[in-house]
Structures are given as structure tokens and as C-alpha cells.
C-alpha beads as a LAMMPS data file, in Angstrom:
LAMMPS data file: protein, C-alpha beads

295 atoms
294 bonds

1 atom types
1 bond types

-500.0 500.0 xlo xhi
-500.0 500.0 ylo yhi
-500.0 500.0 zlo zhi

Masses

1 110.0

Atoms # bond

1 1 1 -82.108 78.866 67.387
2 1 1 -84.662 81.733 67.100
3 1 1 -85.755 81.095 70.708
4 1 1 -82.270 81.747 72.137
5 1 1 -81.614 85.022 73.922
6 1 1 -79.046 87.677 73.018
7 1 1 -78.217 91.095 74.452
8 1 1 -78.899 94.036 72.106
9 1 1 -77.729 97.540 72.933
10 1 1 -78.437 100.652 70.849
11 1 1 -77.362 104.149 71.835
12 1 1 -77.562 107.639 70.411
13 1 1 -80.374 110.152 70.794
14 1 1 -82.429 107.209 72.007
15 1 1 -81.067 104.249 73.999
16 1 1 -82.114 100.606 74.183
17 1 1 -80.510 97.776 76.151
18 1 1 -82.378 94.511 76.676
19 1 1 -82.203 90.743 76.262
20 1 1 -84.228 89.654 73.224
21 1 1 -84.522 86.661 70.918
22 1 1 -82.372 86.136 67.833
23 1 1 -85.412 86.615 65.602
24 1 1 -86.188 89.953 67.242
25 1 1 -82.569 91.061 66.890
26 1 1 -82.563 90.159 63.194
27 1 1 -85.756 92.163 62.608
28 1 1 -84.330 95.206 64.396
29 1 1 -81.127 95.069 62.372
30 1 1 -83.159 94.627 59.156
31 1 1 -85.165 97.747 60.066
32 1 1 -81.965 99.730 60.653
33 1 1 -80.548 98.642 57.295
34 1 1 -83.752 99.093 55.305
35 1 1 -85.304 102.231 53.785
36 1 1 -87.132 104.585 56.139
37 1 1 -90.940 104.361 56.289
38 1 1 -92.331 107.951 56.358
39 1 1 -95.418 106.852 58.308
40 1 1 -93.287 105.128 60.954
41 1 1 -90.425 107.590 61.218
42 1 1 -92.355 110.867 61.038
43 1 1 -91.257 113.084 63.899
44 1 1 -88.634 110.528 65.033
45 1 1 -84.854 111.094 65.143
46 1 1 -82.928 109.508 62.282
47 1 1 -82.260 105.792 62.382
48 1 1 -78.546 106.460 61.976
49 1 1 -78.573 108.670 65.092
50 1 1 -80.324 105.985 67.135
51 1 1 -77.826 103.366 65.989
52 1 1 -74.637 105.447 66.267
53 1 1 -73.003 102.986 68.644
54 1 1 -74.915 99.913 67.496
55 1 1 -73.368 96.563 66.999
56 1 1 -70.930 95.382 64.284
57 1 1 -72.195 93.487 61.208
58 1 1 -71.442 89.937 60.159
59 1 1 -71.664 88.235 56.794
60 1 1 -74.936 86.994 55.210
61 1 1 -77.292 85.145 55.290
62 1 1 -78.412 87.147 58.354
63 1 1 -76.746 90.416 59.185
64 1 1 -76.427 90.494 62.955
65 1 1 -73.903 92.154 65.262
66 1 1 -70.548 90.450 65.793
67 1 1 -71.058 90.216 69.546
68 1 1 -74.481 88.663 68.975
69 1 1 -72.907 86.114 66.633
70 1 1 -70.399 85.188 69.348
71 1 1 -73.290 84.692 71.771
72 1 1 -75.007 82.416 69.229
73 1 1 -71.885 80.250 69.107
74 1 1 -71.497 80.162 72.848
75 1 1 -75.143 79.248 73.374
76 1 1 -75.104 76.476 70.775
77 1 1 -75.676 73.417 72.939
78 1 1 -74.857 70.993 70.127
79 1 1 -71.440 72.585 69.608
80 1 1 -70.695 72.573 73.346
81 1 1 -71.639 68.919 73.642
82 1 1 -69.536 68.090 70.603
83 1 1 -66.560 69.925 72.092
84 1 1 -66.833 67.968 75.335
85 1 1 -67.288 64.625 73.596
86 1 1 -64.415 65.249 71.181
87 1 1 -62.105 66.068 74.095
88 1 1 -63.060 62.841 75.929
89 1 1 -63.184 64.923 79.117
90 1 1 -64.443 62.965 82.138
91 1 1 -63.331 64.813 85.257
92 1 1 -64.440 68.330 86.118
93 1 1 -60.903 69.629 85.642
94 1 1 -60.817 68.130 82.146
95 1 1 -64.217 69.617 81.331
96 1 1 -63.012 73.071 82.399
97 1 1 -60.137 72.755 79.927
98 1 1 -62.391 71.559 77.092
99 1 1 -64.967 74.306 77.668
100 1 1 -62.217 76.927 77.957
101 1 1 -60.789 75.826 74.599
102 1 1 -64.258 76.152 73.060
103 1 1 -64.704 79.627 74.566
104 1 1 -61.278 80.889 73.422
105 1 1 -61.891 79.675 69.891
106 1 1 -65.426 81.109 69.722
107 1 1 -64.408 84.528 71.059
108 1 1 -60.916 84.592 69.463
109 1 1 -59.241 85.653 72.706
110 1 1 -56.164 84.526 74.626
111 1 1 -57.517 84.403 78.174
112 1 1 -60.699 83.500 80.046
113 1 1 -62.158 83.677 83.548
114 1 1 -63.691 80.990 85.711
115 1 1 -66.949 82.975 85.797
116 1 1 -67.153 82.669 81.993
117 1 1 -66.793 78.874 82.187
118 1 1 -69.483 78.214 84.804
119 1 1 -72.528 78.969 82.577
120 1 1 -71.074 76.787 79.821
121 1 1 -71.629 73.704 82.003
122 1 1 -75.344 74.473 82.156
123 1 1 -75.586 75.244 78.454
124 1 1 -73.881 71.961 77.639
125 1 1 -76.416 70.178 79.858
126 1 1 -73.697 69.284 82.359
127 1 1 -74.024 69.488 86.130
128 1 1 -72.193 72.546 87.445
129 1 1 -69.404 71.338 89.787
130 1 1 -70.045 72.023 93.446
131 1 1 -66.515 73.358 93.933
132 1 1 -65.406 74.796 90.600
133 1 1 -62.480 76.652 92.183
134 1 1 -61.065 73.379 93.523
135 1 1 -61.404 71.741 90.102
136 1 1 -59.620 74.717 88.549
137 1 1 -56.722 74.212 90.965
138 1 1 -56.573 70.582 89.827
139 1 1 -56.357 71.704 86.179
140 1 1 -53.591 74.176 87.072
141 1 1 -51.627 71.492 88.946
142 1 1 -51.954 69.211 85.918
143 1 1 -50.246 71.892 83.851
144 1 1 -53.244 72.516 81.589
145 1 1 -54.155 76.018 82.775
146 1 1 -51.935 78.936 83.715
147 1 1 -52.669 82.179 85.541
148 1 1 -52.196 85.349 83.486
149 1 1 -50.777 88.607 84.816
150 1 1 -54.218 90.213 85.182
151 1 1 -56.015 89.002 88.324
152 1 1 -58.578 86.307 87.574
153 1 1 -57.449 85.872 83.965
154 1 1 -56.464 82.342 82.898
155 1 1 -54.966 80.753 79.785
156 1 1 -54.524 77.280 78.314
157 1 1 -50.959 75.974 78.275
158 1 1 -49.194 74.176 75.462
159 1 1 -49.718 70.956 77.431
160 1 1 -53.480 71.477 77.312
161 1 1 -53.363 72.184 73.580
162 1 1 -51.442 68.959 73.050
163 1 1 -53.847 66.901 75.167
164 1 1 -56.844 68.362 73.347
165 1 1 -55.329 67.278 70.024
166 1 1 -55.430 63.613 71.056
167 1 1 -58.173 63.688 73.697
168 1 1 -57.925 63.119 77.437
169 1 1 -58.507 59.413 76.901
170 1 1 -54.976 59.106 75.515
171 1 1 -53.402 60.089 78.845
172 1 1 -55.485 57.823 81.062
173 1 1 -54.053 54.538 82.318
174 1 1 -55.089 51.553 80.219
175 1 1 -56.788 48.662 81.971
176 1 1 -54.489 45.729 82.590
177 1 1 -51.325 47.796 82.307
178 1 1 -48.654 46.790 84.784
179 1 1 -47.489 50.323 85.469
180 1 1 -49.848 53.247 85.372
181 1 1 -48.421 56.231 83.493
182 1 1 -48.854 59.652 84.992
183 1 1 -51.508 61.653 83.164
184 1 1 -50.574 64.870 81.396
185 1 1 -46.831 64.161 81.155
186 1 1 -45.173 64.647 77.789
187 1 1 -41.719 65.150 76.395
188 1 1 -40.512 68.711 76.145
189 1 1 -38.151 68.045 73.237
190 1 1 -39.149 66.827 69.796
191 1 1 -36.521 64.787 67.968
192 1 1 -38.533 64.592 64.755
193 1 1 -37.928 67.465 62.355
194 1 1 -41.203 69.348 61.744
195 1 1 -42.421 69.356 58.148
196 1 1 -41.904 73.128 58.135
197 1 1 -38.132 72.665 58.265
198 1 1 -37.850 69.306 56.492
199 1 1 -36.732 70.871 53.191
200 1 1 -34.258 73.318 54.784
201 1 1 -30.802 71.760 54.567
202 1 1 -28.861 74.188 56.770
203 1 1 -30.313 76.051 59.731
204 1 1 -27.840 78.724 60.912
205 1 1 -27.337 79.784 64.518
206 1 1 -26.659 83.413 63.633
207 1 1 -28.642 86.264 62.092
208 1 1 -27.064 89.270 60.398
209 1 1 -27.402 92.413 62.486
210 1 1 -28.597 90.497 65.539
211 1 1 -26.572 88.960 68.426
212 1 1 -25.939 85.220 68.195
213 1 1 -28.534 83.022 69.861
214 1 1 -26.286 82.139 72.826
215 1 1 -25.547 85.825 73.432
216 1 1 -29.222 86.578 73.985
217 1 1 -29.828 86.363 77.738
218 1 1 -33.601 86.323 78.224
219 1 1 -35.633 83.295 77.179
220 1 1 -38.322 85.665 75.966
221 1 1 -35.798 87.280 73.622
222 1 1 -34.569 83.847 72.520
223 1 1 -38.132 83.064 71.444
224 1 1 -38.180 86.298 69.450
225 1 1 -34.796 85.367 67.941
226 1 1 -36.208 82.013 66.779
227 1 1 -39.183 83.748 65.168
228 1 1 -36.822 86.095 63.333
229 1 1 -34.661 83.204 62.113
230 1 1 -37.729 81.341 60.884
231 1 1 -38.929 84.412 58.995
232 1 1 -35.515 84.792 57.335
233 1 1 -35.767 81.153 56.274
234 1 1 -39.157 81.784 54.679
235 1 1 -41.320 80.498 57.546
236 1 1 -43.682 83.312 58.510
237 1 1 -44.884 81.859 61.828
238 1 1 -44.209 78.947 64.179
239 1 1 -46.355 76.597 66.245
240 1 1 -45.341 75.806 69.829
241 1 1 -43.929 72.456 68.706
242 1 1 -41.863 74.110 65.980
243 1 1 -40.510 76.650 68.483
244 1 1 -39.434 73.846 70.829
245 1 1 -37.681 72.014 67.991
246 1 1 -35.967 75.076 66.502
247 1 1 -34.663 76.479 69.793
248 1 1 -33.431 73.024 70.788
249 1 1 -31.752 72.680 67.383
250 1 1 -29.784 75.901 67.808
251 1 1 -28.620 74.796 71.231
252 1 1 -30.780 76.130 74.088
253 1 1 -34.336 74.867 73.876
254 1 1 -37.351 76.667 75.270
255 1 1 -39.700 74.484 77.321
256 1 1 -43.083 74.027 75.661
257 1 1 -44.909 74.940 78.861
258 1 1 -43.073 78.283 79.009
259 1 1 -43.845 79.464 75.480
260 1 1 -47.232 81.042 76.203
261 1 1 -45.810 83.007 79.127
262 1 1 -42.910 84.336 77.042
263 1 1 -45.287 85.137 74.194
264 1 1 -47.542 87.235 76.401
265 1 1 -44.578 89.421 77.326
266 1 1 -43.631 89.849 73.667
267 1 1 -47.208 90.602 72.644
268 1 1 -47.563 93.188 75.403
269 1 1 -44.644 95.109 73.909
270 1 1 -45.898 94.645 70.353
271 1 1 -42.954 92.414 69.383
272 1 1 -44.988 89.348 68.354
273 1 1 -48.562 88.269 67.644
274 1 1 -50.572 85.141 66.885
275 1 1 -52.294 84.058 63.705
276 1 1 -56.080 84.073 64.136
277 1 1 -56.387 80.946 61.976
278 1 1 -53.881 78.429 63.351
279 1 1 -52.635 80.231 66.516
280 1 1 -49.023 80.159 65.324
281 1 1 -46.679 82.908 66.562
282 1 1 -44.909 85.456 64.342
283 1 1 -42.528 88.362 64.840
284 1 1 -43.593 91.953 64.114
285 1 1 -41.513 94.831 62.654
286 1 1 -41.122 96.375 66.146
287 1 1 -39.888 92.974 67.327
288 1 1 -37.248 92.891 64.601
289 1 1 -36.165 96.420 65.519
290 1 1 -35.901 95.404 69.166
291 1 1 -33.696 92.412 68.321
292 1 1 -31.367 94.655 66.297
293 1 1 -31.112 97.020 69.274
294 1 1 -29.588 94.194 71.354
295 1 1 -26.389 94.307 69.272

Bonds

1 1 1 2
2 1 2 3
3 1 3 4
4 1 4 5
5 1 5 6
6 1 6 7
7 1 7 8
8 1 8 9
9 1 9 10
10 1 10 11
11 1 11 12
12 1 12 13
13 1 13 14
14 1 14 15
15 1 15 16
16 1 16 17
17 1 17 18
18 1 18 19
19 1 19 20
20 1 20 21
21 1 21 22
22 1 22 23
23 1 23 24
24 1 24 25
25 1 25 26
26 1 26 27
27 1 27 28
28 1 28 29
29 1 29 30
30 1 30 31
31 1 31 32
32 1 32 33
33 1 33 34
34 1 34 35
35 1 35 36
36 1 36 37
37 1 37 38
38 1 38 39
39 1 39 40
40 1 40 41
41 1 41 42
42 1 42 43
43 1 43 44
44 1 44 45
45 1 45 46
46 1 46 47
47 1 47 48
48 1 48 49
49 1 49 50
50 1 50 51
51 1 51 52
52 1 52 53
53 1 53 54
54 1 54 55
55 1 55 56
56 1 56 57
57 1 57 58
58 1 58 59
59 1 59 60
60 1 60 61
61 1 61 62
62 1 62 63
63 1 63 64
64 1 64 65
65 1 65 66
66 1 66 67
67 1 67 68
68 1 68 69
69 1 69 70
70 1 70 71
71 1 71 72
72 1 72 73
73 1 73 74
74 1 74 75
75 1 75 76
76 1 76 77
77 1 77 78
78 1 78 79
79 1 79 80
80 1 80 81
81 1 81 82
82 1 82 83
83 1 83 84
84 1 84 85
85 1 85 86
86 1 86 87
87 1 87 88
88 1 88 89
89 1 89 90
90 1 90 91
91 1 91 92
92 1 92 93
93 1 93 94
94 1 94 95
95 1 95 96
96 1 96 97
97 1 97 98
98 1 98 99
99 1 99 100
100 1 100 101
101 1 101 102
102 1 102 103
103 1 103 104
104 1 104 105
105 1 105 106
106 1 106 107
107 1 107 108
108 1 108 109
109 1 109 110
110 1 110 111
111 1 111 112
112 1 112 113
113 1 113 114
114 1 114 115
115 1 115 116
116 1 116 117
117 1 117 118
118 1 118 119
119 1 119 120
120 1 120 121
121 1 121 122
122 1 122 123
123 1 123 124
124 1 124 125
125 1 125 126
126 1 126 127
127 1 127 128
128 1 128 129
129 1 129 130
130 1 130 131
131 1 131 132
132 1 132 133
133 1 133 134
134 1 134 135
135 1 135 136
136 1 136 137
137 1 137 138
138 1 138 139
139 1 139 140
140 1 140 141
141 1 141 142
142 1 142 143
143 1 143 144
144 1 144 145
145 1 145 146
146 1 146 147
147 1 147 148
148 1 148 149
149 1 149 150
150 1 150 151
151 1 151 152
152 1 152 153
153 1 153 154
154 1 154 155
155 1 155 156
156 1 156 157
157 1 157 158
158 1 158 159
159 1 159 160
160 1 160 161
161 1 161 162
162 1 162 163
163 1 163 164
164 1 164 165
165 1 165 166
166 1 166 167
167 1 167 168
168 1 168 169
169 1 169 170
170 1 170 171
171 1 171 172
172 1 172 173
173 1 173 174
174 1 174 175
175 1 175 176
176 1 176 177
177 1 177 178
178 1 178 179
179 1 179 180
180 1 180 181
181 1 181 182
182 1 182 183
183 1 183 184
184 1 184 185
185 1 185 186
186 1 186 187
187 1 187 188
188 1 188 189
189 1 189 190
190 1 190 191
191 1 191 192
192 1 192 193
193 1 193 194
194 1 194 195
195 1 195 196
196 1 196 197
197 1 197 198
198 1 198 199
199 1 199 200
200 1 200 201
201 1 201 202
202 1 202 203
203 1 203 204
204 1 204 205
205 1 205 206
206 1 206 207
207 1 207 208
208 1 208 209
209 1 209 210
210 1 210 211
211 1 211 212
212 1 212 213
213 1 213 214
214 1 214 215
215 1 215 216
216 1 216 217
217 1 217 218
218 1 218 219
219 1 219 220
220 1 220 221
221 1 221 222
222 1 222 223
223 1 223 224
224 1 224 225
225 1 225 226
226 1 226 227
227 1 227 228
228 1 228 229
229 1 229 230
230 1 230 231
231 1 231 232
232 1 232 233
233 1 233 234
234 1 234 235
235 1 235 236
236 1 236 237
237 1 237 238
238 1 238 239
239 1 239 240
240 1 240 241
241 1 241 242
242 1 242 243
243 1 243 244
244 1 244 245
245 1 245 246
246 1 246 247
247 1 247 248
248 1 248 249
249 1 249 250
250 1 250 251
251 1 251 252
252 1 252 253
253 1 253 254
254 1 254 255
255 1 255 256
256 1 256 257
257 1 257 258
258 1 258 259
259 1 259 260
260 1 260 261
261 1 261 262
262 1 262 263
263 1 263 264
264 1 264 265
265 1 265 266
266 1 266 267
267 1 267 268
268 1 268 269
269 1 269 270
270 1 270 271
271 1 271 272
272 1 272 273
273 1 273 274
274 1 274 275
275 1 275 276
276 1 276 277
277 1 277 278
278 1 278 279
279 1 279 280
280 1 280 281
281 1 281 282
282 1 282 283
283 1 283 284
284 1 284 285
285 1 285 286
286 1 286 287
287 1 287 288
288 1 288 289
289 1 289 290
290 1 290 291
291 1 291 292
292 1 292 293
293 1 293 294
294 1 294 295
């Protein structure tokens, strides 16, 4: 791993911006954190001034900047290969989805660009597709990738998340089958009660101080209503599957493929956010205040 390259940028009274090895980065950070050597630093500006805008720290055993740590993860060929193999991706469109999921998890972000995916093919020792844009269109048509509001920004849909849970092999036609099923198609509704709500005997369709569910007009606001109901029932956050089940249970279900789009609108206004651990969605205090204002 010490031979891999990372970008290190220091700024202050002196500036430094270059691509160096992990070992070199670790030594530089160790120097910044260690005691000053009078023979080395005589006549030089303070280390703290040089590193004013230096990188964030991460936990031991090696203290390196957060962005550098993300680059380590993204450059880890073994992890990239494992991600592809675990997804059972075969086509280029499937590989784009698998690599995008790896990138989103490594960087803890909601969206990605096609330019960010292209180098991952090389790092995973995969041939870069000759027409990556065409393969992206195929992934979009399959319902695995959606286009965000910002130009060039993309996101993985709930359908992609579901496929990645089981692997792409599960949606491919089986040899010898009389009728070939269409890949990527799944039920929108879930008849099975999620474990989250299994012990709750009565799920109301009204919330005190908030309009009834059927009086809420926008689907985005209905999603927020479901998050508020869940919180009142002691469930702090909901997965996409739990949102589909709960909104269907109260009478007007939200399609699983639409949840991410509605969530982005809520997040933009500060009404909801996602857990960084399991990606479940939860309502925020401003979101609760907004729901009350609909009365």
C-alpha cells in the first residue's frame, strides 16, 4: 500500500501541492505532529502556520488526512475486485452500478459522476468500456441509476440497492426456464410486515397537530408524514422498504423507485436526513415544524 499515490496539499505562509506516496504522506504528517527540531526549523515559519489549511486527521494506527484515507480506500484494488465479484456484475451497466455503490460508500456521499467511475474500472483491473455513456444509459433504463438535479450528478435508485443486496445473478434468466423473466423488475409493495413494526399492534393514520395522511397533497410531504409517524411510534428512522410498507399500510403507498427523489427534496430544505451507518431516512426538527405548518 505504501507505493500507492495520494494528493497532499498544505497551505499557509508556505504552500505545497503534489502527488506523493502514502509513506511520504505519513512521514510529513508525523513531522507536523511531532516536536520541532531547532536545527531543522531555525529561521523557518512555524509548522502550524505552514499547515493552517492542512488535511483532517483520522484514527490510529497512522494519522493521515481524511481525504487521503478516502483515496486509500478508492485505490484498494482488492476491495474494488471484491465489490465487483460480490455484486455478480457481468455487463458494463451492472459494473457501473457496482462501482458506484462502492464509491458512494467509501466517500459517504449521495451522488456520483460518470467521470469518477471511469478510473475505478482501471483500478479494479477491468477493461474500461469503449462507450461508457451508452452503458450508463442502459443502467438508467434498467432503473438502477437516476439523474440528480445538478447537471452530471447521478444517484443509485432503490431498485439498484435491492439488486445489490442479492446480486445481479438473481435477476438473470435461469437456463432451461420456459419463460425468461425480465431483469430488474420487482414488486413495489411489500405484504410482509417489516420487523420494525412487527410488535406494534395498532398503527394510526393520524398524528396530533398534523393533517391526516390523505389530506397531505404532495408525495414528498407524505414521505415526511410517514417519518414523523414512525418517530412517534418509537422508530427513529426508516429504510426504503419500511417506507413503502408504512405508506401502503396507511392507504396511499409511495413507490420505492420514487423515494430517493422525494428524499432529496426534503434534504435540500433540511426536513430529513440519512443515517451514515445504515442509510435509513429520518425526520429533522425543521421537518416536524414544517408538517405542523400544513394544518
